[in-house]
C-alpha positions in Angstrom: 14.1 -44.3 5.5 11.1 -45.3 3.2 11.6 -45.0 -0.6 9.3 -42.3 -2.1 7.6 -43.6 -5.3 4.6 -42.8 -7.5 1.7 -45.2 -6.9 1.8 -48.1 -9.4 -1.9 -47.7 -10.0 -4.4 -44.9 -10.8 -8.0 -44.1 -9.8 -9.5 -45.6 -6.6 -7.9 -48.5 -4.7 -7.1 -50.0 -1.3 -4.0 -51.8 -0.3 -3.4 -54.3 2.5 -0.8 -56.8 3.8 -1.9 -60.4 3.1 -1.7 -62.8 6.0 1.7 -64.3 6.3 3.4 -61.7 4.1 6.1 -59.2 5.1 4.6 -55.8 6.4 6.2 -54.0 3.4 4.7 -56.4 0.9 1.3 -55.1 -0.3 -1.6 -56.3 -2.4 -3.7 -53.7 -4.3 -7.4 -54.0 -5.1 -9.3 -51.5 -7.2 -12.6 -50.2 -5.8 -15.9 -49.4 -7.6 -17.9 -46.3 -7.1 -19.2 -47.7 -3.8 -15.6 -48.3 -2.7 -15.9 -52.1 -2.9 -13.4 -54.5 -4.4 -16.1 -57.2 -4.6 -19.5 -55.6 -5.4 -22.3 -56.8 -3.2 -24.3 -58.0 -6.1 -21.6 -60.5 -7.0 -20.8 -61.9 -3.6 -23.4 -64.7 -3.6 -22.0 -65.8 -7.0 -18.5 -65.8 -5.5 -19.7 -68.1 -2.7 -22.2 -70.4 -4.4 -21.3 -70.3 -8.0 -18.6 -69.2 -10.4 -17.7 -65.5 -10.7 -16.3 -64.1 -13.9 -13.2 -62.1 -12.9 -13.8 -59.7 -15.8 -16.7 -58.2 -13.7 -14.4 -57.1 -10.9 -12.9 -53.6 -10.6 -9.3 -54.7 -10.5 -9.4 -56.8 -13.7 -7.4 -55.2 -16.6 -6.4 -52.1 -14.6 -3.2 -50.5 -15.8 0.0 -51.1 -13.8 2.4 -48.2 -13.9 6.2 -47.7 -13.4 6.6 -46.0 -10.0 10.0 -44.6 -10.8 12.4 -44.4 -13.7 14.4 -47.6 -14.3 15.0 -50.7 -16.4 13.1 -53.9 -16.8 15.0 -56.9 -15.7 12.5 -59.7 -16.2 9.1 -60.2 -17.8 6.9 -63.3 -17.4 3.5 -63.3 -19.2 2.6 -66.8 -20.3 0.7 -68.0 -17.3 -3.1 -68.5 -17.6 -5.4 -66.3 -15.5 -8.0 -67.9 -13.3 -11.0 -66.6 -15.3 -13.8 -67.9 -13.0 -13.5 -68.0 -9.2 -15.3 -69.5 -6.2 -14.1 -68.8 -2.7 -14.6 -72.3 -1.4 -13.2 -74.2 -4.3 -10.3 -71.8 -4.8 -9.4 -71.5 -1.1 -8.6 -75.2 -1.1 -7.2 -75.3 -4.6 -4.8 -72.4 -4.2 -3.3 -74.0 -1.1 -2.7 -77.2 -3.0 -1.3 -75.2 -5.9 1.2 -73.5 -3.5 2.4 -76.9 -2.2 2.8 -78.3 -5.6 4.6 -75.1 -6.8 7.4 -75.6 -4.3 10.3 -73.2 -5.1 8.9 -72.3 -8.6 8.5 -68.5 -8.1 6.6 -68.2 -11.4 3.9 -70.5 -10.3 3.4 -68.5 -7.1 3.6 -65.1 -8.8 2.0 -65.9 -12.1 2.7 -63.3 -14.7 5.1 -60.8 -13.2 7.6 -58.1 -14.0 10.8 -57.2 -12.1 12.1 -53.7 -12.5 15.4 -52.1 -11.3 15.2 -48.5 -10.3 18.0 -46.0 -11.0 18.8 -46.2 -7.2 19.4 -49.9 -7.5 16.3 -51.2 -5.9 14.2 -54.0 -7.4 10.4 -53.8 -7.8 8.1 -56.8 -8.2 4.7 -56.6 -9.9 2.9 -59.9 -9.7 -0.4 -61.7 -10.7 -0.5 -59.7 -13.9 -2.9 -60.5 -16.8 -1.6 -63.0 -19.4 0.0 -61.4 -22.4 -0.6 -57.9 -21.1 3.0 -56.8 -20.7 3.8 -53.6 -22.6 7.6 -53.8 -21.8 10.4 -56.3 -22.5 13.5 -57.2 -20.6 16.3 -54.7 -20.9 13.9 -51.8 -21.7 14.3 -48.4 -20.0 11.1 -47.1 -18.6 10.0 -43.8 -17.0 7.7 -43.1 -14.0 4.1 -43.4 -15.1 4.8 -45.6 -18.1 2.3 -48.5 -18.5 4.0 -51.9 -17.7 1.1 -54.3 -17.9 -2.5 -55.0 -16.6 -3.8 -56.5 -13.4 -4.8 -60.1 -13.8 -5.5 -63.2 -11.7 -2.5 -65.5 -12.5 -0.5 -67.6 -10.0 -1.6 -68.2 -6.5 -4.4 -65.6 -6.5 -8.0 -65.7 -5.3 -9.2 -62.5 -7.0 -7.7 -60.1 -9.5 -5.1 -57.9 -7.7 -1.6 -56.5 -7.9 1.1 -57.7 -5.6 3.9 -55.2 -5.2 7.0 -54.9 -3.1 10.5 -53.4 -3.3 13.8 -55.0 -2.3 17.4 -53.9 -2.1 19.8 -56.4 -3.7 22.8 -54.7 -2.1 21.4 -55.2 1.4 22.4 -57.9 3.8 19.0 -59.5 3.3 18.4 -58.9 -0.4 15.0 -60.6 -0.5 13.6 -58.7 2.4 11.0 -56.0 1.3 11.8 -52.4 2.2 9.4 -49.7 3.2 8.0 -47.2 0.7 5.6 -44.3 0.6 3.7 -42.5 -2.2 4.8 -39.1 -3.4 1.1 -38.1 -3.7 -2.4 -39.5 -3.3 -5.8 -38.6 -1.9 -7.9 -40.1 0.9 -11.6 -39.6 1.6 -12.8 -38.0 4.8 -16.5 -37.2 5.3 -17.1 -37.2 1.6 -14.2 -34.9 0.8 -10.9 -35.9 -0.9 -7.8 -34.7 0.9 -4.2 -34.5 -0.4 -1.5 -36.6 1.2 2.2 -36.5 0.4 5.1 -38.8 1.3 2.8 -41.2 3.2 1.3 -44.6 2.6 -2.4 -45.3 2.9 -3.4 -47.5 5.9 -4.4 -51.0 5.1 -8.0 -51.2 3.6 -8.2 -47.4 3.5 -9.7 -46.2 0.1 -7.3 -43.9 -1.7 -7.2 -42.2 -5.0 -4.5 -41.4 -7.5 -5.4 -39.0 -10.3 -5.4 -40.7 -13.7 -3.0 -39.3 -16.2 -5.1 -40.7 -19.1 
């Protein structure tokens, strides 16, 4: 049975399963008004030059607590990759991954681990350096701001990596399925309500901002 949560982001996004990741392990990318994570005007710079990540929709977006719970761990001292190039970084990040070995922090970059009141653990990774708004041991409520999206760790573009695990299960590191309590999807120019579902990979979805 999937766990029902509030989305850890707000406004317009897409999610997808990165190659080689577990199906219940998701990456989130914010979209601009044309529903693009990498605006067309910046794509040539990403391929042939250096692209400033601050120009991308995901950079600095707020990361929210999906449920009530308690913060178990906060890491926020890793530098962000401020300028990116797909060719250079495609090679560089593979080398970084090999050198990182079993050092989870180098893979995840700045990250937060949160325990829900049901006992599940939630991971929020690749956060912006020094953006954490919470500390270890702190009690948080659904919708509370945890940090901002960054580009730390093994990351090619600013994004949020998110998954849920069950420490009490036989395979405690295995991600478990989840759905969003509420979101909207776009069909023929009209936003439609969805409840207790998860958007399909690469399908634009919207979560109403509470700001």
